[in-house]
C-alpha positions as CSV (number, residue, x, y, z in Angstrom):
1,X,9.4,-6.3,1.6
2,X,7.4,-6.9,-1.5
3,X,4.5,-5.0,-0.1
4,X,6.7,-1.9,0.3
5,X,7.8,-2.1,-3.3
6,X,4.3,-1.9,-4.3
7,X,4.5,1.9,-3.1
8,X,7.4,2.5,-5.3
9,X,6.6,5.4,-7.9
10,X,7.7,5.6,-11.5
11,X,10.4,8.1,-10.9
12,X,11.9,5.7,-8.3
13,X,11.9,3.0,-10.9
14,X,13.5,5.2,-13.5
15,X,16.3,6.1,-11.0
16,X,16.9,2.3,-10.2
17,X,16.8,1.2,-13.8
18,X,18.9,4.0,-15.3
19,X,22.4,3.5,-14.2
20,X,24.7,6.5,-14.4
21,X,27.0,6.1,-17.6
22,X,30.1,6.9,-16.1
23,X,30.1,4.4,-13.2
24,X,33.2,2.4,-12.5
25,X,33.6,-1.1,-11.0
26,X,35.6,0.6,-8.1
27,X,32.7,2.9,-7.2
28,X,30.8,2.1,-3.9
29,X,27.4,0.3,-4.5
30,X,24.1,1.1,-2.4
31,X,21.3,-1.3,-1.9
32,X,18.0,0.3,-3.0
33,X,15.5,-2.5,-2.7
34,X,15.5,-6.3,-2.2
35,X,13.3,-9.1,-2.9
36,X,13.3,-12.4,-1.1
37,X,12.0,-15.5,-3.3
38,X,9.6,-17.7,-1.4
39,X,10.0,-21.2,-0.6
40,X,8.1,-22.6,-3.5
41,X,9.3,-20.2,-6.0
42,X,9.6,-21.9,-9.5
43,X,12.5,-21.2,-11.7
44,X,12.0,-18.0,-13.2
45,X,14.1,-15.6,-15.3
46,X,15.2,-12.6,-12.8
47,X,14.0,-10.0,-15.5
48,X,10.4,-11.5,-15.4
49,X,10.6,-12.0,-11.4
50,X,11.3,-8.2,-11.1
51,X,8.9,-7.1,-13.7
52,X,6.3,-9.0,-11.6
53,X,7.0,-7.0,-8.6
54,X,7.8,-3.4,-9.9
55,X,5.0,-1.2,-11.2
56,X,6.2,0.8,-14.0
57,X,9.4,-1.4,-14.7
58,X,10.0,-2.9,-18.2
59,X,11.8,-5.8,-19.0
60,X,14.2,-3.8,-21.3
61,X,15.1,-1.4,-18.5
62,X,15.7,-4.3,-16.1
63,X,18.0,-5.8,-18.6
64,X,20.1,-2.7,-19.1
65,X,20.4,-2.5,-15.2
66,X,21.5,-6.2,-15.2
67,X,24.0,-5.4,-17.9
68,X,25.4,-2.6,-15.8
69,X,25.8,-4.8,-12.8
70,X,22.9,-3.4,-10.9
71,X,20.9,-6.5,-10.3
72,X,22.5,-8.7,-7.6
73,X,21.4,-12.5,-6.4
74,X,22.7,-13.7,-3.1
75,X,25.2,-10.5,-3.3
76,X,26.5,-11.3,-6.7
77,X,25.8,-9.6,-10.1
78,X,23.6,-11.8,-12.7
79,X,22.7,-11.4,-16.1
80,X,18.9,-11.0,-17.0
81,X,18.7,-14.6,-18.0
82,X,19.6,-16.0,-14.5
83,X,16.8,-18.1,-13.2
84,X,15.6,-17.2,-9.7
85,X,15.5,-20.2,-7.2
86,X,13.7,-20.4,-3.8
87,X,14.9,-18.1,-1.2
88,X,17.2,-16.3,-3.4
89,X,17.8,-12.7,-2.4
90,X,17.5,-10.5,-5.5
91,X,18.7,-6.9,-4.9
92,X,18.9,-3.8,-6.9
93,X,22.0,-1.6,-6.2
94,X,23.1,1.6,-7.5
95,X,26.2,3.8,-7.2
96,X,24.4,6.6,-5.0
97,X,22.4,6.4,-2.1
98,X,18.6,6.3,-1.8
99,X,17.4,9.8,-2.1
100,X,16.3,11.2,1.3
101,X,13.3,13.5,1.5
102,X,13.3,16.4,3.8
103,X,10.0,16.3,5.9
104,X,8.8,19.9,6.2
105,X,6.3,20.6,8.8
106,X,3.0,22.1,7.3
107,X,0.1,23.3,9.2
108,X,-2.4,20.9,7.5
109,X,-5.6,20.5,9.6
110,X,-5.9,17.0,11.3
111,X,-8.8,15.2,12.6
112,X,-7.2,13.5,15.7
113,X,-9.6,10.8,16.9
114,X,-7.3,9.6,20.0
115,X,-4.0,10.6,21.4
116,X,-1.7,9.7,24.4
117,X,1.9,10.0,24.8
118,X,2.7,6.9,22.7
119,X,0.2,7.2,19.8
120,X,-2.3,8.9,18.2
121,X,-5.1,7.8,15.7
122,X,-6.1,9.9,12.7
123,X,-9.0,10.0,10.6
124,X,-7.6,10.8,7.3
125,X,-9.8,12.7,4.7
126,X,-9.9,11.5,1.0
127,X,-7.4,13.3,-1.4
128,X,-4.7,13.5,1.3
129,X,-1.6,11.7,0.3
130,X,0.0,9.6,3.3
131,X,3.7,10.0,2.6
132,X,5.9,12.3,0.4
133,X,6.9,10.9,-3.0
134,X,7.2,11.7,-6.7
135,X,4.8,14.5,-7.4
136,X,4.0,14.8,-3.6
137,X,6.9,16.1,-1.8
138,X,4.7,18.4,0.4
139,X,1.1,18.6,1.6
140,X,1.1,15.1,3.0
141,X,-0.2,13.5,6.1
142,X,3.7,13.0,7.2
143,X,4.1,16.8,6.8
144,X,0.9,17.6,8.8
145,X,2.1,15.3,11.7
146,X,5.5,16.9,11.7
147,X,3.9,20.3,12.3
148,X,1.3,18.8,14.7
149,X,4.1,17.2,17.0
150,X,6.7,19.8,16.5
151,X,6.8,20.7,20.2
152,X,7.3,17.0,21.0
153,X,11.1,16.7,21.7
154,X,10.8,12.7,21.3
155,X,9.3,13.2,17.8
156,X,11.5,13.2,14.8
157,X,9.6,13.2,11.4
158,X,12.6,11.7,9.6
159,X,13.3,8.8,12.2
160,X,11.9,5.6,10.6
161,X,11.3,4.2,14.0
162,X,8.5,6.6,14.6
163,X,5.5,7.6,12.5
164,X,3.1,5.8,10.3
165,X,2.6,2.1,11.2
166,X,0.4,1.3,8.2
167,X,-0.8,3.1,5.1
168,X,-4.0,3.7,3.0
169,X,-4.3,5.1,-0.4
170,X,-4.7,8.7,-1.2
171,X,-8.3,8.3,-2.5
172,X,-9.3,6.1,0.8
173,X,-10.5,8.1,3.8
174,X,-10.5,6.8,7.3
175,X,-8.4,5.5,10.4
176,X,-4.5,5.4,10.4
177,X,-2.5,4.7,13.7
178,X,0.8,6.7,14.2
179,X,3.4,5.7,16.8
180,X,5.1,8.6,18.6
181,X,7.8,6.6,20.4
182,X,10.0,3.6,19.0
183,X,8.7,1.1,21.3
184,X,5.2,1.8,20.2
185,X,6.0,1.4,16.6
186,X,8.0,-1.8,16.9
187,X,4.9,-3.3,19.1
188,X,2.3,-2.0,16.7
189,X,4.3,-3.0,13.5
190,X,4.4,-6.6,14.8
191,X,0.7,-6.7,15.6
192,X,0.1,-5.7,12.0
193,X,2.6,-8.1,10.8
194,X,0.9,-11.0,12.9
195,X,-2.5,-10.0,11.8
196,X,-3.9,-9.4,15.1
197,X,-5.1,-6.1,14.4
198,X,-8.7,-5.6,13.1
199,X,-9.6,-3.4,10.4
200,X,-13.0,-2.7,8.7
201,X,-13.7,-1.0,5.4
202,X,-16.8,0.5,4.1
203,X,-17.4,0.7,0.4
204,X,-20.0,1.9,-2.0
205,X,-20.3,-0.6,-5.0
206,X,-22.4,-0.7,-8.2
207,X,-24.3,-3.9,-9.2
208,X,-26.6,-6.3,-7.6
209,X,-24.4,-8.3,-4.9
210,X,-26.5,-11.6,-4.9
211,X,-25.6,-12.7,-1.3
212,X,-25.8,-10.5,2.0
213,X,-22.4,-11.9,2.9
214,X,-19.7,-13.8,1.7
215,X,-16.0,-14.6,1.1
216,X,-13.9,-13.7,-1.9
217,X,-10.8,-15.6,-2.4
218,X,-8.5,-15.3,-5.4
219,X,-4.8,-14.6,-5.9
220,X,-4.0,-10.9,-6.7
221,X,-1.1,-9.8,-9.0
222,X,0.1,-7.2,-11.4
223,X,-2.3,-7.5,-14.5
224,X,0.0,-8.7,-17.4
225,X,-2.0,-6.5,-19.9
226,X,-2.0,-3.2,-17.8
227,X,0.8,-2.9,-15.4
228,X,-0.7,-0.1,-13.4
229,X,-3.7,-2.4,-12.5
230,X,-4.0,-5.5,-10.3
231,X,-6.2,-8.6,-11.2
232,X,-7.3,-11.7,-9.8
233,X,-5.9,-14.9,-10.9
234,X,-8.5,-17.5,-9.7
235,X,-6.2,-20.5,-10.5
236,X,-2.6,-21.3,-10.8
237,X,0.5,-19.8,-8.8
238,X,0.4,-16.4,-10.3
239,X,-0.3,-13.6,-7.9
240,X,-0.4,-13.8,-4.0
241,X,-3.1,-15.3,-1.7
242,X,-5.9,-12.7,-0.9
243,X,-8.9,-13.2,1.0
244,X,-11.6,-10.6,1.6
245,X,-15.0,-11.1,3.7
246,X,-17.8,-8.9,3.0
247,X,-21.4,-8.1,4.3
248,X,-23.9,-5.9,2.7
249,X,-25.1,-3.2,5.2
250,X,-27.8,-1.6,2.9
251,X,-29.1,-1.8,-0.5
252,X,-30.5,1.3,-2.5
253,X,-31.3,0.1,-6.1
254,X,-28.0,-0.7,-7.9
255,X,-25.9,0.8,-5.3
256,X,-24.9,-1.1,-2.0
257,X,-23.1,-0.2,1.0
258,X,-20.6,-3.0,1.8
259,X,-18.5,-3.7,4.7
260,X,-15.2,-5.4,3.9
261,X,-12.8,-7.3,6.1
262,X,-9.5,-8.3,5.1
263,X,-7.5,-11.6,6.0
264,X,-4.8,-10.3,3.8
265,X,-3.4,-6.9,2.7
266,X,-2.7,-6.9,-1.0
267,X,-2.3,-3.7,-3.3
268,X,-6.0,-2.7,-4.4
269,X,-7.4,-5.8,-2.4
270,X,-10.9,-4.6,-1.9
271,X,-11.3,-2.8,-5.3
272,X,-10.0,-5.7,-7.4
273,X,-11.9,-8.4,-5.4
274,X,-15.3,-6.4,-5.6
275,X,-14.8,-6.1,-9.2
276,X,-14.1,-9.7,-9.6
277,X,-17.4,-10.4,-7.6
278,X,-19.4,-8.2,-10.2
279,X,-19.7,-5.1,-7.9
280,X,-17.0,-2.5,-8.5
281,X,-16.4,0.4,-6.4
282,X,-18.0,3.8,-7.2
283,X,-15.8,6.4,-8.4
284,X,-12.9,3.9,-9.3
285,X,-11.6,5.6,-12.2
286,X,-8.7,2.8,-12.6
287,X,-10.9,-0.4,-12.5
288,X,-14.4,0.9,-13.7
289,X,-14.0,4.6,-15.1
290,X,-17.7,4.9,-16.2
291,X,-18.7,5.9,-12.5
292,X,-19.0,9.6,-11.9
293,X,-21.3,9.8,-8.8
294,X,-18.4,10.4,-6.8
295,X,-15.1,11.9,-7.5
296,X,-12.8,9.4,-5.7
297,X,-12.7,5.8,-5.0
298,X,-15.7,5.2,-2.5
299,X,-13.7,3.3,0.1
300,X,-13.4,4.3,3.7
301,X,-11.3,2.7,6.5
302,X,-14.3,2.9,9.2
303,X,-13.0,0.6,12.1
304,X,-9.5,-0.3,13.8
305,X,-8.7,-2.4,16.7
306,X,-5.3,-3.1,18.2
307,X,-3.7,-3.7,21.7
308,X,-2.1,-0.6,23.0
309,X,1.6,-1.2,22.7
310,X,2.4,0.1,26.1
311,X,-0.6,-0.6,28.5
312,X,-1.9,-3.8,27.0
313,X,-5.5,-2.3,26.7
314,X,-7.5,-3.3,23.7
315,X,-8.2,-0.1,21.8
316,X,-11.3,0.0,19.2
317,X,-12.2,3.2,17.0
318,X,-15.0,3.7,14.8
319,X,-15.5,6.8,12.4
320,X,-18.7,7.4,10.4
321,X,-18.9,7.5,6.8
322,X,-17.5,10.8,5.3
323,X,-20.1,13.2,3.6
324,X,-19.1,12.5,0.0
325,X,-19.8,8.8,0.5
326,X,-23.2,9.5,2.2
327,X,-24.3,11.9,-0.4
328,X,-23.3,9.4,-3.2
329,X,-25.1,6.8,-1.6
330,X,-28.3,8.3,-1.1
331,X,-28.4,9.5,-4.7
332,X,-29.8,6.0,-5.3
333,X,-32.9,6.7,-3.4
């Protein structure tokens, strides 16, 4: 569940941590999010525990939410100085249900790489937001899918048992798989959870990558100096385990085309690990804003492999580097 919370936007954080002033103890409370502490969790104040897991949250707002009775541990309200223990269930509750978004079908062009009765594979362009959220309630991939599948009587874009099985960032281009039937999404989600799927990314990086291939290992977590960024914690128990394998495919001066394969799926993992290696991604305004050769993060989901959820047949898809990345790379010649 922590990975899902990484996608929470600032407005959702505000909603969660700004309780209604007129709430009463008799009002019904609705769970918005929950975290389950790891088995190895060391004793940690609940306000610090939540700040470490919620982008845009401050300890002051979390403390106010705790005072209002909106922070529960194992279904009981706690104060902000409560110390989280292994396997504690920490919930954030409010006196109103989570806001539901209406999915409006929109005629947005889609690059469909493959489709059958159970699923489809999309090559997403850079700049297209995957899912509606704060600031992007329309014009997303989910809206485009709602229009494309509007004549499918079995596809309901508001049904969580259908639709996107995984996500990539707005600026990242490349392959995504979409489930058109509940049994397909259940099976595919389990494959992603068990890490039996294979995904390969191609990135343009700046700097001399010393080795032609290698393995980057370093825990990734929120940067305590800048909550909008992730960072590598090479030692200690901060962050979460993260492993990236890379291969340099081609070198042109100080720019290299690199293929990355993930053992784990942490927020901004490739961007943070390559920065840690000394080879930040081109166009990465968040982690290295000096690069202007390309107008977005130069990252592309180029290959995707999984087992078809119904037929059991291995499926393998590859898409070429998009034009903007090709152009940015060959500017180095």
